[in-house]
All heavy atoms as TSV, in Angstrom:
chain	resi	resn	atom	element	x	y	z
A	1	MET	N	N	-25.608	14.248	-9.231
A	1	MET	CA	C	-24.257	14.340	-9.746
A	1	MET	C	C	-23.495	15.479	-9.074
A	1	MET	O	O	-22.302	15.368	-8.876
A	1	MET	CB	C	-24.336	14.544	-11.259
A	1	MET	CG	C	-23.024	14.405	-11.935
A	1	MET	SD	S	-22.426	12.726	-11.787
A	1	MET	CE	C	-21.036	12.783	-12.822
A	2	GLU	N	N	-24.185	16.545	-8.731
A	2	GLU	CA	C	-23.541	17.685	-8.068
A	2	GLU	C	C	-23.047	17.298	-6.682
A	2	GLU	O	O	-21.996	17.757	-6.244
A	2	GLU	CB	C	-24.505	18.872	-7.985
A	2	GLU	CG	C	-24.850	19.468	-9.327
A	2	GLU	CD	C	-23.634	20.047	-10.025
A	2	GLU	OE1	O	-22.771	20.638	-9.346
A	2	GLU	OE2	O	-23.551	19.900	-11.260
A	3	VAL	N	N	-23.811	16.446	-6.004
A	3	VAL	CA	C	-23.402	15.996	-4.673
A	3	VAL	C	C	-22.127	15.163	-4.782
A	3	VAL	O	O	-21.209	15.302	-3.973
A	3	VAL	CB	C	-24.533	15.191	-3.995
A	3	VAL	CG1	C	-24.066	14.585	-2.693
A	3	VAL	CG2	C	-25.752	16.059	-3.787
A	4	PHE	N	N	-22.055	14.313	-5.806
A	4	PHE	CA	C	-20.865	13.500	-6.020
A	4	PHE	C	C	-19.651	14.384	-6.294
A	4	PHE	O	O	-18.568	14.146	-5.758
A	4	PHE	CB	C	-21.082	12.522	-7.180
A	4	PHE	CG	C	-19.881	11.703	-7.499
A	4	PHE	CD1	C	-19.493	10.665	-6.667
A	4	PHE	CD2	C	-19.116	11.983	-8.623
A	4	PHE	CE1	C	-18.367	9.910	-6.946
A	4	PHE	CE2	C	-17.994	11.237	-8.919
A	4	PHE	CZ	C	-17.615	10.197	-8.073
A	5	LYS	N	N	-19.825	15.411	-7.113
A	5	LYS	CA	C	-18.722	16.334	-7.408
A	5	LYS	C	C	-18.255	17.053	-6.150
A	5	LYS	O	O	-17.062	17.212	-5.925
A	5	LYS	CB	C	-19.149	17.365	-8.446
A	5	LYS	CG	C	-19.239	16.852	-9.847
A	5	LYS	CD	C	-19.609	18.001	-10.782
A	5	LYS	CE	C	-19.913	17.535	-12.156
A	5	LYS	NZ	N	-20.322	18.652	-13.041
A	6	ALA	N	N	-19.198	17.497	-5.338
A	6	ALA	CA	C	-18.848	18.199	-4.108
A	6	ALA	C	C	-18.131	17.273	-3.137
A	6	ALA	O	O	-17.148	17.672	-2.497
A	6	ALA	CB	C	-20.104	18.769	-3.460
A	7	MET	N	N	-18.606	16.035	-3.025
A	7	MET	CA	C	-17.965	15.073	-2.131
A	7	MET	C	C	-16.550	14.738	-2.624
A	7	MET	O	O	-15.607	14.658	-1.840
A	7	MET	CB	C	-18.816	13.805	-2.042
A	7	MET	CG	C	-18.323	12.811	-1.015
A	7	MET	SD	S	-19.417	11.395	-0.798
A	7	MET	CE	C	-19.371	10.655	-2.414
A	8	PHE	N	N	-16.391	14.566	-3.927
A	8	PHE	CA	C	-15.089	14.276	-4.507
A	8	PHE	C	C	-14.130	15.444	-4.297
A	8	PHE	O	O	-12.968	15.251	-3.948
A	8	PHE	CB	C	-15.233	13.964	-5.994
A	8	PHE	CG	C	-13.969	13.499	-6.640
A	8	PHE	CD1	C	-13.492	12.223	-6.410
A	8	PHE	CD2	C	-13.253	14.351	-7.467
A	8	PHE	CE1	C	-12.314	11.793	-6.994
A	8	PHE	CE2	C	-12.081	13.933	-8.056
A	8	PHE	CZ	C	-11.605	12.643	-7.820
A	9	ALA	N	N	-14.607	16.666	-4.474
A	9	ALA	CA	C	-13.772	17.850	-4.278
A	9	ALA	C	C	-13.350	17.989	-2.820
A	9	ALA	O	O	-12.196	18.334	-2.532
A	9	ALA	CB	C	-14.513	19.095	-4.738
A	10	ALA	N	N	-14.253	17.710	-1.898
A	10	ALA	CA	C	-13.917	17.788	-0.475
A	10	ALA	C	C	-12.881	16.726	-0.099
A	10	ALA	O	O	-11.934	17.005	0.632
A	10	ALA	CB	C	-15.169	17.617	0.368
A	11	THR	N	N	-13.057	15.515	-0.627
A	11	THR	CA	C	-12.095	14.446	-0.350
A	11	THR	C	C	-10.731	14.789	-0.930
A	11	THR	O	O	-9.702	14.590	-0.280
A	11	THR	CB	C	-12.602	13.118	-0.936
A	11	THR	OG1	O	-13.891	12.838	-0.395
A	11	THR	CG2	C	-11.666	11.985	-0.611
A	12	LEU	N	N	-10.704	15.315	-2.128
A	12	LEU	CA	C	-9.451	15.704	-2.762
A	12	LEU	C	C	-8.752	16.798	-1.972
A	12	LEU	O	O	-7.533	16.763	-1.793
A	12	LEU	CB	C	-9.708	16.160	-4.193
A	12	LEU	CG	C	-8.472	16.536	-5.013
A	12	LEU	CD1	C	-7.553	15.323	-5.155
A	12	LEU	CD2	C	-8.886	17.050	-6.376
A	13	SER	N	N	-9.501	17.740	-1.461
A	13	SER	CA	C	-8.885	18.819	-0.682
A	13	SER	C	C	-8.292	18.298	0.623
A	13	SER	O	O	-7.266	18.791	1.073
A	13	SER	CB	C	-9.891	19.934	-0.411
A	13	SER	OG	O	-10.903	19.507	0.464
A	14	VAL	N	N	-8.919	17.286	1.218
A	14	VAL	CA	C	-8.362	16.686	2.438
A	14	VAL	C	C	-7.066	15.950	2.121
A	14	VAL	O	O	-6.088	16.042	2.863
A	14	VAL	CB	C	-9.390	15.739	3.102
A	14	VAL	CG1	C	-8.736	14.903	4.189
A	14	VAL	CG2	C	-10.552	16.527	3.661
A	15	PHE	N	N	-7.029	15.230	1.012
A	15	PHE	CA	C	-5.828	14.482	0.648
A	15	PHE	C	C	-4.672	15.401	0.262
A	15	PHE	O	O	-3.523	14.972	0.272
A	15	PHE	CB	C	-6.111	13.507	-0.496
A	15	PHE	CG	C	-6.682	12.200	-0.042
A	15	PHE	CD1	C	-7.878	11.739	-0.552
A	15	PHE	CD2	C	-6.020	11.421	0.883
A	15	PHE	CE1	C	-8.402	10.531	-0.144
A	15	PHE	CE2	C	-6.531	10.213	1.304
A	15	PHE	CZ	C	-7.731	9.768	0.791
A	16	GLN	N	N	-4.934	16.650	-0.079
A	16	GLN	CA	C	-3.877	17.579	-0.455
A	16	GLN	C	C	-3.288	18.331	0.727
A	16	GLN	O	O	-2.326	19.080	0.567
A	16	GLN	CB	C	-4.394	18.564	-1.496
A	16	GLN	CG	C	-4.663	17.919	-2.822
A	16	GLN	CD	C	-5.271	18.875	-3.829
A	16	GLN	OE1	O	-5.811	19.908	-3.460
A	16	GLN	NE2	N	-5.191	18.514	-5.094
A	17	VAL	N	N	-3.814	18.114	1.929
A	17	VAL	CA	C	-3.284	18.771	3.123
A	17	VAL	C	C	-1.883	18.235	3.379
A	17	VAL	O	O	-1.655	17.027	3.407
A	17	VAL	CB	C	-4.195	18.507	4.340
A	17	VAL	CG1	C	-3.559	18.999	5.617
A	17	VAL	CG2	C	-5.556	19.136	4.134
A	18	GLU	N	N	-0.928	19.139	3.551
A	18	GLU	CA	C	0.448	18.739	3.810
A	18	GLU	C	C	0.841	19.112	5.226
A	18	GLU	O	O	0.358	20.102	5.777
A	18	GLU	CB	C	1.392	19.415	2.819
A	18	GLU	CG	C	1.237	18.925	1.406
A	18	GLU	CD	C	2.264	19.533	0.464
A	18	GLU	OE1	O	2.898	20.539	0.833
A	18	GLU	OE2	O	2.425	18.981	-0.634
A	19	PHE	N	N	1.728	18.332	5.814
A	19	PHE	CA	C	2.264	18.625	7.130
A	19	PHE	C	C	3.721	18.185	7.160
A	19	PHE	O	O	4.152	17.339	6.385
A	19	PHE	CB	C	1.444	17.951	8.233
A	19	PHE	CG	C	1.355	16.460	8.101
A	19	PHE	CD1	C	2.253	15.643	8.759
A	19	PHE	CD2	C	0.375	15.873	7.315
A	19	PHE	CE1	C	2.173	14.267	8.636
A	19	PHE	CE2	C	0.291	14.505	7.185
A	19	PHE	CZ	C	1.189	13.696	7.855
A	20	THR	N	N	4.487	18.778	8.043
A	20	THR	CA	C	5.912	18.479	8.163
A	20	THR	C	C	6.156	17.797	9.494
A	20	THR	O	O	5.684	18.243	10.540
A	20	THR	CB	C	6.746	19.772	8.069
A	20	THR	OG1	O	6.449	20.396	6.825
A	20	THR	CG2	C	8.219	19.468	8.142
A	21	LEU	N	N	6.900	16.697	9.435
A	21	LEU	CA	C	7.211	15.923	10.626
A	21	LEU	C	C	8.691	15.580	10.591
A	21	LEU	O	O	9.142	14.888	9.668
A	21	LEU	CB	C	6.348	14.648	10.643
A	21	LEU	CG	C	6.393	13.771	11.872
A	21	LEU	CD1	C	5.848	14.528	13.077
A	21	LEU	CD2	C	5.594	12.513	11.638
A	22	TYR	N	N	9.441	16.100	11.552
A	22	TYR	CA	C	10.886	15.875	11.632
A	22	TYR	C	C	11.600	16.259	10.333
A	22	TYR	O	O	12.507	15.580	9.880
A	22	TYR	CB	C	11.200	14.427	11.994
A	22	TYR	CG	C	10.691	14.016	13.348
A	22	TYR	CD1	C	9.660	13.082	13.455
A	22	TYR	CD2	C	11.196	14.568	14.509
A	22	TYR	CE1	C	9.175	12.705	14.696
A	22	TYR	CE2	C	10.717	14.200	15.753
A	22	TYR	CZ	C	9.710	13.274	15.831
A	22	TYR	OH	O	9.232	12.896	17.070
A	23	GLY	N	N	11.182	17.338	9.718
A	23	GLY	CA	C	11.830	17.838	8.520
A	23	GLY	C	C	11.334	17.229	7.215
A	23	GLY	O	O	11.779	17.626	6.143
A	24	PHE	N	N	10.457	16.257	7.270
A	24	PHE	CA	C	9.905	15.630	6.073
A	24	PHE	C	C	8.483	16.126	5.865
A	24	PHE	O	O	7.698	16.179	6.802
A	24	PHE	CB	C	9.899	14.098	6.189
A	24	PHE	CG	C	11.270	13.504	6.312
A	24	PHE	CD1	C	11.758	13.113	7.545
A	24	PHE	CD2	C	12.066	13.346	5.193
A	24	PHE	CE1	C	13.020	12.569	7.664
A	24	PHE	CE2	C	13.323	12.801	5.294
A	24	PHE	CZ	C	13.812	12.409	6.536
A	25	THR	N	N	8.157	16.470	4.647
A	25	THR	CA	C	6.812	16.950	4.323
A	25	THR	C	C	6.002	15.825	3.693
A	25	THR	O	O	6.438	15.192	2.735
A	25	THR	CB	C	6.881	18.144	3.353
A	25	THR	OG1	O	7.653	19.177	3.965
A	25	THR	CG2	C	5.497	18.667	3.041
A	26	PHE	N	N	4.856	15.566	4.272
A	26	PHE	CA	C	3.952	14.521	3.807
A	26	PHE	C	C	2.601	15.127	3.485
A	26	PHE	O	O	2.200	16.116	4.078
A	26	PHE	CB	C	3.732	13.446	4.894
A	26	PHE	CG	C	4.968	12.759	5.334
A	26	PHE	CD1	C	5.591	13.117	6.517
A	26	PHE	CD2	C	5.509	11.736	4.588
A	26	PHE	CE1	C	6.729	12.465	6.942
A	26	PHE	CE2	C	6.651	11.074	5.004
A	26	PHE	CZ	C	7.266	11.449	6.179
A	27	SER	N	N	1.898	14.514	2.570
A	27	SER	CA	C	0.503	14.874	2.346
A	27	SER	C	C	-0.349	13.710	2.866
A	27	SER	O	O	0.161	12.619	3.106
A	27	SER	CB	C	0.224	15.110	0.863
A	27	SER	OG	O	0.330	13.908	0.141
A	28	MET	N	N	-1.623	13.960	3.024
A	28	MET	CA	C	-2.500	12.883	3.489
A	28	MET	C	C	-2.554	11.765	2.451
A	28	MET	O	O	-2.746	10.603	2.791
A	28	MET	CB	C	-3.903	13.428	3.772
A	28	MET	CG	C	-3.945	14.389	4.944
A	28	MET	SD	S	-3.301	13.698	6.468
A	28	MET	CE	C	-4.664	12.692	6.966
A	29	TRP	N	N	-2.359	12.097	1.182
A	29	TRP	CA	C	-2.314	11.091	0.125
A	29	TRP	C	C	-1.128	10.156	0.343
A	29	TRP	O	O	-1.248	8.947	0.197
A	29	TRP	CB	C	-2.239	11.774	-1.230
A	29	TRP	CG	C	-2.227	10.838	-2.388
A	29	TRP	CD1	C	-1.208	10.645	-3.265
A	29	TRP	CD2	C	-3.263	9.946	-2.801
A	29	TRP	NE1	N	-1.544	9.702	-4.193
A	29	TRP	CE2	C	-2.806	9.255	-3.925
A	29	TRP	CE3	C	-4.544	9.669	-2.316
A	29	TRP	CZ2	C	-3.573	8.307	-4.576
A	29	TRP	CZ3	C	-5.298	8.715	-2.972
A	29	TRP	CH2	C	-4.820	8.056	-4.077
A	30	ASP	N	N	0.044	10.712	0.709
A	30	ASP	CA	C	1.222	9.893	1.012
A	30	ASP	C	C	0.938	8.955	2.185
A	30	ASP	O	O	1.297	7.775	2.150
A	30	ASP	CB	C	2.427	10.767	1.354
A	30	ASP	CG	C	2.926	11.590	0.196
A	30	ASP	OD1	O	2.737	11.155	-0.961
A	30	ASP	OD2	O	3.497	12.664	0.442
A	31	VAL	N	N	0.321	9.481	3.216
A	31	VAL	CA	C	-0.001	8.666	4.395
A	31	VAL	C	C	-0.947	7.535	4.005
A	31	VAL	O	O	-0.765	6.384	4.416
A	31	VAL	CB	C	-0.618	9.546	5.509
A	31	VAL	CG1	C	-1.125	8.698	6.653
A	31	VAL	CG2	C	0.398	10.563	5.995
A	32	PHE	N	N	-1.948	7.831	3.194
A	32	PHE	CA	C	-2.910	6.825	2.740
A	32	PHE	C	C	-2.211	5.713	1.962
A	32	PHE	O	O	-2.424	4.521	2.206
A	32	PHE	CB	C	-3.978	7.506	1.885
A	32	PHE	CG	C	-4.983	6.577	1.280
A	32	PHE	CD1	C	-5.947	5.972	2.059
A	32	PHE	CD2	C	-4.966	6.316	-0.079
A	32	PHE	CE1	C	-6.874	5.110	1.505
A	32	PHE	CE2	C	-5.893	5.459	-0.645
A	32	PHE	CZ	C	-6.845	4.855	0.152
A	33	LEU	N	N	-1.341	6.092	1.024
A	33	LEU	CA	C	-0.646	5.094	0.216
A	33	LEU	C	C	0.306	4.240	1.045
A	33	LEU	O	O	0.327	3.016	0.917
A	33	LEU	CB	C	0.122	5.779	-0.919
A	33	LEU	CG	C	-0.711	6.319	-2.058
A	33	LEU	CD1	C	0.191	7.011	-3.063
A	33	LEU	CD2	C	-1.492	5.220	-2.731
A	34	TRP	N	N	1.111	4.882	1.893
A	34	TRP	CA	C	2.089	4.122	2.678
A	34	TRP	C	C	1.418	3.258	3.749
A	34	TRP	O	O	1.952	2.216	4.126
A	34	TRP	CB	C	3.129	5.050	3.276
A	34	TRP	CG	C	4.104	5.507	2.246
A	34	TRP	CD1	C	4.224	6.754	1.726
A	34	TRP	CD2	C	5.056	4.687	1.553
A	34	TRP	NE1	N	5.209	6.757	0.765
A	34	TRP	CE2	C	5.733	5.513	0.636
A	34	TRP	CE3	C	5.403	3.340	1.623
A	34	TRP	CZ2	C	6.739	5.040	-0.194
A	34	TRP	CZ3	C	6.407	2.874	0.791
A	34	TRP	CH2	C	7.059	3.712	-0.102
A	35	THR	N	N	0.263	3.665	4.233
A	35	THR	CA	C	-0.486	2.812	5.156
A	35	THR	C	C	-0.947	1.550	4.443
A	35	THR	O	O	-0.877	0.447	4.998
A	35	THR	CB	C	-1.691	3.568	5.736
A	35	THR	OG1	O	-1.227	4.731	6.410
A	35	THR	CG2	C	-2.480	2.704	6.688
A	36	GLY	N	N	-1.400	1.684	3.200
A	36	GLY	CA	C	-1.793	0.515	2.415
A	36	GLY	C	C	-0.623	-0.405	2.130
A	36	GLY	O	O	-0.725	-1.633	2.247
A	37	VAL	N	N	0.523	0.178	1.773
A	37	VAL	CA	C	1.725	-0.622	1.497
A	37	VAL	C	C	2.170	-1.355	2.757
A	37	VAL	O	O	2.488	-2.554	2.712
A	37	VAL	CB	C	2.855	0.279	0.946
A	37	VAL	CG1	C	4.178	-0.465	0.903
A	37	VAL	CG2	C	2.495	0.795	-0.437
A	38	ALA	N	N	2.191	-0.660	3.877
A	38	ALA	CA	C	2.594	-1.295	5.137
A	38	ALA	C	C	1.621	-2.408	5.513
A	38	ALA	O	O	2.044	-3.465	6.006
A	38	ALA	CB	C	2.651	-0.252	6.250
A	39	GLY	N	N	0.335	-2.212	5.287
A	39	GLY	CA	C	-0.650	-3.256	5.575
A	39	GLY	C	C	-0.435	-4.497	4.731
A	39	GLY	O	O	-0.536	-5.623	5.226
A	40	LEU	N	N	-0.135	-4.299	3.445
A	40	LEU	CA	C	0.144	-5.450	2.573
A	40	LEU	C	C	1.393	-6.207	3.016
A	40	LEU	O	O	1.407	-7.441	3.039
A	40	LEU	CB	C	0.290	-4.979	1.126
A	40	LEU	CG	C	-0.983	-4.523	0.432
A	40	LEU	CD1	C	-0.646	-3.922	-0.928
A	40	LEU	CD2	C	-1.950	-5.669	0.282
A	41	ILE	N	N	2.431	-5.471	3.352
A	41	ILE	CA	C	3.671	-6.112	3.797
A	41	ILE	C	C	3.443	-6.867	5.102
A	41	ILE	O	O	3.898	-8.009	5.250
A	41	ILE	CB	C	4.795	-5.068	3.944
A	41	ILE	CG1	C	5.204	-4.555	2.563
A	41	ILE	CG2	C	6.001	-5.659	4.672
A	41	ILE	CD1	C	6.141	-3.374	2.592
A	42	LEU	N	N	2.746	-6.272	6.041
A	42	LEU	CA	C	2.473	-6.947	7.314
A	42	LEU	C	C	1.602	-8.184	7.121
A	42	LEU	O	O	1.810	-9.209	7.781
A	42	LEU	CB	C	1.823	-5.988	8.302
A	42	LEU	CG	C	2.744	-4.925	8.882
A	42	LEU	CD1	C	1.952	-3.946	9.741
A	42	LEU	CD2	C	3.862	-5.547	9.688
A	43	ALA	N	N	0.632	-8.111	6.220
A	43	ALA	CA	C	-0.208	-9.278	5.949
A	43	ALA	C	C	0.625	-10.393	5.320
A	43	ALA	O	O	0.458	-11.574	5.667
A	43	ALA	CB	C	-1.360	-8.894	5.029
A	44	PHE	N	N	1.539	-10.045	4.429
A	44	PHE	CA	C	2.400	-11.039	3.794
A	44	PHE	C	C	3.329	-11.689	4.819
A	44	PHE	O	O	3.435	-12.916	4.883
A	44	PHE	CB	C	3.218	-10.382	2.678
A	44	PHE	CG	C	4.159	-11.318	1.990
A	44	PHE	CD1	C	3.681	-12.279	1.116
A	44	PHE	CD2	C	5.519	-11.242	2.217
A	44	PHE	CE1	C	4.549	-13.149	0.483
A	44	PHE	CE2	C	6.389	-12.103	1.594
A	44	PHE	CZ	C	5.913	-13.067	0.714
A	45	VAL	N	N	3.978	-10.880	5.636
A	45	VAL	CA	C	4.893	-11.422	6.652
A	45	VAL	C	C	4.100	-12.225	7.683
A	45	VAL	O	O	4.552	-13.291	8.117
A	45	VAL	CB	C	5.681	-10.280	7.328
A	45	VAL	CG1	C	6.466	-10.772	8.530
A	45	VAL	CG2	C	6.620	-9.633	6.317
A	46	GLY	N	N	2.942	-11.756	8.060
A	46	GLY	CA	C	2.107	-12.514	9.003
A	46	GLY	C	C	1.691	-13.850	8.423
A	46	GLY	O	O	1.636	-14.859	9.131
A	47	GLY	N	N	1.416	-13.894	7.134
A	47	GLY	CA	C	1.079	-15.151	6.482
A	47	GLY	C	C	2.254	-16.109	6.432
A	47	GLY	O	O	2.098	-17.325	6.562
A	48	LEU	N	N	3.443	-15.565	6.278
A	48	LEU	CA	C	4.630	-16.422	6.281
A	48	LEU	C	C	4.942	-16.987	7.661
A	48	LEU	O	O	5.429	-18.108	7.790
A	48	LEU	CB	C	5.854	-15.633	5.783
A	48	LEU	CG	C	5.905	-15.280	4.309
A	48	LEU	CD1	C	7.129	-14.416	4.020
A	48	LEU	CD2	C	5.942	-16.535	3.457
A	49	LEU	N	N	4.681	-16.193	8.678
A	49	LEU	CA	C	5.029	-16.598	10.038
A	49	LEU	C	C	3.965	-17.459	10.716
A	49	LEU	O	O	4.270	-18.123	11.708
A	49	LEU	CB	C	5.292	-15.356	10.905
A	49	LEU	CG	C	6.513	-14.535	10.499
A	49	LEU	CD1	C	6.629	-13.306	11.389
A	49	LEU	CD2	C	7.774	-15.358	10.529
A	50	SER	N	N	2.746	-17.458	10.214
A	50	SER	CA	C	1.719	-18.300	10.837
A	50	SER	C	C	1.895	-19.746	10.382
A	50	SER	O	O	2.165	-20.025	9.222
A	50	SER	CB	C	0.323	-17.797	10.465
A	50	SER	OG	O	0.051	-18.034	9.112
A	51	HIS	N	N	1.792	-20.630	11.325
A	51	HIS	CA	C	2.009	-22.046	11.047
A	51	HIS	C	C	0.701	-22.820	11.147
A	51	HIS	O	O	0.596	-23.813	11.854
A	51	HIS	CB	C	3.038	-22.622	12.021
A	51	HIS	CG	C	4.374	-21.986	11.892
A	51	HIS	ND1	N	5.227	-22.267	10.860
A	51	HIS	CD2	C	4.992	-21.072	12.658
A	51	HIS	CE1	C	6.338	-21.553	11.000
A	51	HIS	NE2	N	6.219	-20.814	12.092
A	52	ASP	N	N	-0.299	-22.384	10.444
A	52	ASP	CA	C	-1.614	-23.059	10.512
A	52	ASP	C	C	-1.655	-24.252	9.610
A	52	ASP	O	O	-1.377	-24.430	8.568
A	52	ASP	CB	C	-2.728	-22.088	10.171
A	52	ASP	CG	C	-2.902	-21.049	11.262
A	52	ASP	OD1	O	-2.576	-21.337	12.417
A	52	ASP	OD2	O	-3.384	-19.968	10.938
């Protein structure tokens, strides 16, 4: 259980890292979420455009 806690704490600390890009501040958590959203949207649009 201690190993799980340590792994969870390390992962959480990585997701809390913030960086600024062109005046906007993002955290790794934001990048993770928006990558998932973009993947869902692309999969949906790709499904609409494929004529199988």
